[in-house]
DRENMIDO-287678 format. One line per field, with one value per residue (C-alpha): residue number from 1; residue in three letters; x, z, y. Coordinates in nm, 2 decimals. Each point is the difference from the previous one (the first is absolute). Layout:
# residues N
num: [NUM|...];
residu: [ALA|...];
c1: [X|...];
c3: [Z|...];
c2: [Y|...];
***
This chain:
# residues 312
num: [1|2|3|4|5|6|7|8|9|10|11|12|13|14|15|16|17|18|19|20|21|22|23|24|25|26|27|28|29|30|31|32|33|34|35|36|37|38|39|40|41|42|43|44|45|46|47|48|49|50|51|52|53|54|55|56|57|58|59|60|61|62|63|64|65|66|67|68|69|70|71|72|73|74|75|76|77|78|79|80|81|82|83|84|85|86|87|88|89|90|91|92|93|94|95|96|97|98|99|100|101|102|103|104|105|106|107|108|109|110|111|112|113|114|115|116|117|118|119|120|121|122|123|124|125|126|127|128|129|130|131|132|133|134|135|136|137|138|139|140|141|142|143|144|145|146|147|148|149|150|151|152|153|154|155|156|157|158|159|160|161|162|163|164|165|166|167|168|169|170|171|172|173|174|175|176|177|178|179|180|181|182|183|184|185|186|187|188|189|190|191|192|193|194|195|196|197|198|199|200|201|202|203|204|205|206|207|208|209|210|211|212|213|214|215|216|217|218|219|220|221|222|223|224|225|226|227|228|229|230|231|232|233|234|235|236|237|238|239|240|241|242|243|244|245|246|247|248|249|250|251|252|253|254|255|256|257|258|259|260|261|262|263|264|265|266|267|268|269|270|271|272|273|274|275|276|277|278|279|280|281|282|283|284|285|286|287|288|289|290|291|292|293|294|295|296|297|298|299|300|301|302|303|304|305|306|307|308|309|310|311|312];
residu: [UNK|UNK|UNK|UNK|UNK|UNK|UNK|UNK|UNK|UNK|UNK|UNK|UNK|UNK|UNK|UNK|UNK|UNK|UNK|UNK|UNK|UNK|UNK|UNK|UNK|UNK|UNK|UNK|UNK|UNK|UNK|UNK|UNK|UNK|UNK|UNK|UNK|UNK|UNK|UNK|UNK|UNK|UNK|UNK|UNK|UNK|UNK|UNK|UNK|UNK|UNK|UNK|UNK|UNK|UNK|UNK|UNK|UNK|UNK|UNK|UNK|UNK|UNK|UNK|UNK|UNK|UNK|UNK|UNK|UNK|UNK|UNK|UNK|UNK|UNK|UNK|UNK|UNK|UNK|UNK|UNK|UNK|UNK|UNK|UNK|UNK|UNK|UNK|UNK|UNK|UNK|UNK|UNK|UNK|UNK|UNK|UNK|UNK|UNK|UNK|UNK|UNK|UNK|UNK|UNK|UNK|UNK|UNK|UNK|UNK|UNK|UNK|UNK|UNK|UNK|UNK|UNK|UNK|UNK|UNK|UNK|UNK|UNK|UNK|UNK|UNK|UNK|UNK|UNK|UNK|UNK|UNK|UNK|UNK|UNK|UNK|UNK|UNK|UNK|UNK|UNK|UNK|UNK|UNK|UNK|UNK|UNK|UNK|UNK|UNK|UNK|UNK|UNK|UNK|UNK|UNK|UNK|UNK|UNK|UNK|UNK|UNK|UNK|UNK|UNK|UNK|UNK|UNK|UNK|UNK|UNK|UNK|UNK|UNK|UNK|UNK|UNK|UNK|UNK|UNK|UNK|UNK|UNK|UNK|UNK|UNK|UNK|UNK|UNK|UNK|UNK|UNK|UNK|UNK|UNK|UNK|UNK|UNK|UNK|UNK|UNK|UNK|UNK|UNK|UNK|UNK|UNK|UNK|UNK|UNK|UNK|UNK|UNK|UNK|UNK|UNK|UNK|UNK|UNK|UNK|UNK|UNK|UNK|UNK|UNK|UNK|UNK|UNK|UNK|UNK|UNK|UNK|UNK|UNK|UNK|UNK|UNK|UNK|UNK|UNK|UNK|UNK|UNK|UNK|UNK|UNK|UNK|UNK|UNK|UNK|UNK|UNK|UNK|UNK|UNK|UNK|UNK|UNK|UNK|UNK|UNK|UNK|UNK|UNK|UNK|UNK|UNK|UNK|UNK|UNK|UNK|UNK|UNK|UNK|UNK|UNK|UNK|UNK|UNK|UNK|UNK|UNK|UNK|UNK|UNK|UNK|UNK|UNK|UNK|UNK|UNK|UNK|UNK|UNK|UNK|UNK|UNK|UNK|UNK|UNK|UNK|UNK|UNK|UNK|UNK|UNK|UNK|UNK|UNK|UNK|UNK|UNK];
c1: [0.00|0.14|0.01|-0.26|0.13|-0.18|-0.18|-0.04|-0.37|-0.09|-0.36|0.12|0.25|-0.25|-0.08|0.37|0.08|-0.27|0.15|0.34|-0.15|-0.17|0.33|0.17|-0.26|-0.22|0.27|0.31|0.22|0.35|0.06|0.19|-0.27|-0.28|0.17|-0.02|-0.36|-0.10|0.15|-0.19|-0.32|0.09|0.06|-0.33|-0.19|0.19|-0.11|-0.36|-0.02|0.16|-0.22|-0.33|0.01|-0.27|-0.10|-0.01|0.19|-0.34|-0.04|0.31|-0.08|0.18|0.07|0.17|0.22|0.10|0.08|0.21|0.19|0.06|0.15|0.22|0.13|0.09|0.24|0.16|0.32|0.05|-0.21|0.09|-0.13|-0.31|-0.07|0.06|-0.23|-0.29|0.05|0.00|-0.33|-0.15|0.09|-0.14|-0.33|-0.03|0.05|-0.28|-0.24|0.12|-0.02|-0.35|0.10|-0.14|-0.26|0.19|0.34|0.13|0.34|-0.11|-0.03|0.37|0.17|0.30|0.32|0.26|0.32|0.26|0.21|0.30|0.00|0.28|0.34|0.04|0.21|0.34|0.37|0.31|0.15|0.32|-0.19|-0.16|0.34|0.16|-0.28|0.05|0.38|-0.03|-0.17|0.24|0.02|0.08|-0.33|-0.30|-0.21|0.25|0.03|-0.38|-0.05|0.26|-0.17|-0.34|0.13|0.19|-0.31|-0.23|0.25|0.09|-0.34|-0.24|-0.24|-0.26|0.00|-0.28|0.18|0.32|-0.18|-0.17|0.33|0.06|0.33|-0.12|-0.06|0.37|0.14|0.37|0.11|-0.21|0.07|-0.37|-0.25|-0.36|-0.22|-0.35|-0.30|-0.10|-0.12|-0.01|-0.16|0.26|0.33|0.32|0.37|0.26|0.38|0.23|0.33|0.32|0.05|-0.36|0.01|0.32|-0.16|-0.30|0.22|0.20|-0.32|-0.14|0.32|0.12|-0.27|-0.35|-0.17|-0.01|-0.38|-0.24|-0.14|-0.02|0.04|0.34|0.01|-0.07|-0.02|0.26|-0.25|-0.18|-0.21|0.24|-0.18|-0.09|-0.09|-0.38|-0.04|0.17|0.14|0.30|0.14|-0.06|0.18|0.30|0.02|-0.04|0.26|0.26|-0.05|0.04|0.32|0.12|-0.03|-0.32|-0.24|-0.36|-0.32|-0.33|0.07|0.19|-0.02|0.02|-0.19|0.26|0.26|-0.24|-0.04|0.38|0.07|-0.26|0.14|0.35|-0.10|-0.18|0.31|0.21|-0.23|-0.14|-0.32|-0.31|-0.17|0.30|-0.04|-0.37|0.06|0.25|-0.23|-0.30|-0.21|-0.30|-0.02|0.28|-0.17|0.09|0.37|-0.02|0.01|0.38|0.06|-0.06|0.32|0.21|0.02|0.32|-0.16|-0.32|0.20|0.15|-0.34|-0.15|-0.11|0.15|-0.22|-0.19|0.17|0.30|0.36|0.10];
c3: [0.00|-0.10|0.28|-0.06|-0.05|0.31|0.28|0.28|0.08|-0.36|-0.08|-0.36|0.12|-0.05|-0.35|-0.09|0.16|-0.23|-0.29|0.07|0.01|-0.33|-0.16|0.12|-0.05|-0.29|-0.19|0.09|0.04|0.14|0.34|-0.14|-0.26|0.26|0.22|-0.26|-0.10|0.37|0.06|-0.31|0.16|0.33|-0.17|-0.18|0.32|0.17|-0.27|0.02|0.38|0.00|-0.28|0.09|0.37|0.15|-0.34|-0.06|-0.30|-0.15|-0.07|-0.21|-0.35|-0.33|0.08|0.33|-0.18|-0.27|0.27|0.20|-0.32|-0.08|0.34|-0.02|-0.34|0.12|0.25|-0.26|-0.17|-0.28|-0.25|0.19|0.33|-0.16|-0.17|0.33|0.19|-0.23|-0.02|0.38|0.02|-0.27|0.18|0.33|-0.17|-0.15|0.34|0.15|-0.25|0.02|0.38|0.00|0.15|-0.31|-0.25|-0.30|-0.14|-0.02|-0.14|-0.35|0.11|0.07|-0.30|-0.17|0.02|-0.28|0.09|-0.26|0.18|-0.24|-0.03|0.25|0.05|0.32|0.28|-0.01|0.09|-0.21|0.06|0.11|0.28|0.11|0.00|0.20|0.26|0.05|0.02|0.26|0.25|0.26|0.12|0.37|0.17|-0.03|-0.14|-0.27|-0.10|-0.02|-0.19|-0.26|-0.06|-0.03|-0.26|-0.20|-0.01|-0.10|-0.26|-0.17|0.00|-0.03|0.26|0.16|0.36|0.10|-0.18|0.19|0.33|-0.08|-0.08|0.24|0.07|-0.18|-0.32|-0.08|-0.22|0.06|-0.24|-0.29|0.08|0.00|0.24|0.01|-0.01|0.15|-0.18|0.08|-0.25|-0.30|0.20|-0.12|0.13|-0.19|0.03|-0.02|-0.07|0.29|-0.11|0.18|0.17|0.12|0.12|0.19|0.17|0.10|0.14|0.20|0.14|0.10|0.16|0.17|0.04|0.00|0.34|0.17|0.02|-0.11|-0.32|-0.35|-0.16|-0.15|0.09|0.36|0.18|0.27|0.18|0.28|-0.02|-0.24|-0.30|-0.37|-0.15|0.03|-0.25|-0.28|0.19|0.16|-0.33|-0.17|0.28|-0.04|-0.37|0.04|0.28|-0.19|-0.33|0.19|0.17|-0.35|-0.09|-0.21|0.02|0.03|-0.06|0.11|-0.18|0.18|0.11|-0.14|-0.32|-0.09|-0.01|-0.20|-0.26|-0.01|-0.06|-0.28|-0.17|0.03|-0.15|-0.30|-0.06|-0.01|-0.28|0.20|-0.16|0.12|0.09|0.21|0.20|0.03|0.15|0.25|0.12|0.01|-0.25|-0.13|-0.31|-0.22|-0.03|0.35|-0.07|-0.31|0.22|0.04|-0.37|0.00|0.18|-0.26|-0.22|-0.18|-0.10|-0.11|-0.22|-0.18|-0.11|-0.08|-0.36|-0.19|0.00|-0.34|-0.21|0.23|-0.07|-0.09];
c2: [0.00|0.34|0.27|0.26|0.36|0.12|-0.19|0.25|-0.07|0.07|-0.11|-0.08|-0.26|-0.30|0.12|0.04|-0.34|-0.15|0.19|-0.15|-0.35|0.07|0.11|-0.31|-0.27|0.13|0.20|-0.21|0.31|-0.02|0.16|0.31|0.06|-0.04|0.25|0.27|-0.08|-0.01|0.34|0.13|-0.12|0.16|0.33|-0.01|-0.07|0.28|0.24|-0.11|0.02|0.35|0.15|-0.19|-0.06|-0.22|-0.14|-0.38|-0.15|-0.08|0.37|0.00|0.14|0.06|0.36|-0.10|-0.24|0.26|0.25|-0.25|-0.09|0.36|0.06|-0.31|0.09|0.35|-0.16|-0.23|0.13|-0.26|-0.20|-0.32|0.12|0.14|-0.33|-0.19|0.24|-0.05|-0.37|-0.03|0.20|-0.21|-0.32|0.13|0.09|-0.34|-0.15|0.22|-0.14|-0.35|0.00|0.15|0.34|0.17|-0.10|0.14|-0.06|0.35|-0.11|0.09|0.36|0.03|0.15|-0.16|0.19|-0.02|-0.18|-0.10|-0.26|0.02|0.38|0.05|-0.16|-0.20|0.14|-0.17|0.04|-0.04|-0.34|0.16|0.18|-0.33|-0.17|0.29|-0.01|-0.38|0.04|0.27|-0.24|-0.13|-0.36|0.05|0.02|-0.25|0.29|0.08|-0.37|-0.03|0.32|-0.09|-0.33|0.18|0.25|-0.27|-0.22|0.28|0.14|-0.33|-0.17|0.29|-0.16|0.22|0.11|-0.25|-0.28|0.07|0.00|-0.34|-0.18|-0.29|-0.18|-0.31|0.21|0.02|-0.27|0.04|-0.28|0.13|0.36|0.09|0.16|-0.09|0.32|-0.06|0.14|0.35|0.26|-0.23|-0.28|-0.26|-0.14|0.04|-0.08|0.27|-0.06|0.06|0.16|-0.11|0.34|0.00|-0.36|0.07|0.31|-0.21|-0.28|0.26|0.15|-0.34|-0.12|0.31|0.26|-0.15|0.01|-0.34|-0.02|-0.27|0.14|-0.15|0.34|0.10|0.37|0.10|0.33|0.08|0.22|-0.18|-0.21|-0.18|-0.15|0.05|0.33|0.04|0.28|0.17|0.31|-0.16|-0.14|0.34|0.18|-0.24|0.07|0.38|0.01|-0.20|0.19|0.33|-0.13|-0.08|0.36|-0.03|0.29|-0.13|0.19|-0.14|-0.32|-0.27|-0.36|-0.35|0.10|0.25|-0.28|-0.21|0.27|0.05|-0.37|-0.02|0.31|-0.14|-0.33|0.16|0.22|-0.32|-0.12|-0.29|-0.14|0.17|-0.33|-0.09|0.33|-0.07|-0.34|0.13|0.27|-0.23|0.20|-0.19|0.23|0.10|0.34|0.08|-0.06|0.21|0.31|-0.05|-0.01|0.38|0.06|-0.17|0.30|-0.10|-0.33|0.17|0.23|-0.30|-0.13|0.34|0.06|0.29|0.31|0.03|0.26|0.03|-0.04|-0.35];
***
């Protein structure tokens, strides 16, 4: 069960608990996705309670939905966050009808917002910067040893934050040089190659630095109570801290996905087959991986056709 955004004697807590169960059982959403959708429902309820105090949800009308959407969009800075906001509201409204809290499905009232997924280049780092940040990590303290293993695994396999947190000791095949990645976003398992340097860093961490606690998970927190990372934030903090220590200036973007984008970009620039990159990243559709082709400008120039009427 996901923790609700707020539970301080809130009368909407039972409704949001039911919504969370709906997202898990009826929609089959993963925990991280459920968390975002649940927050969207919470925000919609907050708006309705503030602007129409004392009214029951059965009084919800199309004009209320449009006003709530307008308010939410005014707080969204990018096309991606606008699309997510309207999608979350739409899901919550479908739930209200499905669960019998409203006699109409008002989801159709929510307008579609334009979002061109491949319109922007993914945030990424030059591979030399990634290498410099990893090399700047010492090997004297248990935290250093763990963090170096974390960054190497993220940077050389492109696994996601949640996938890294789910790795168990038994998932490492030392003889084959592979690591078993449990299903997360793509809802399927896969195997990622384990480079020699990464394998050595993991072995060093397990033998010299990993806390001696009874846990099947590979990476553990050194902050009491010792145990696996329960959310994405600790891993993101490790990545951002180590990148900054390596002299890399970070804006608002940072974390495991930044290293994932950097690896994919580097592989495309090395002219690795796009289907190979897709398999490594666990993409179900080759169209998702196509985003990284946009950064290979020198290779795109080689296949560009001459401009009609231009100089031969």
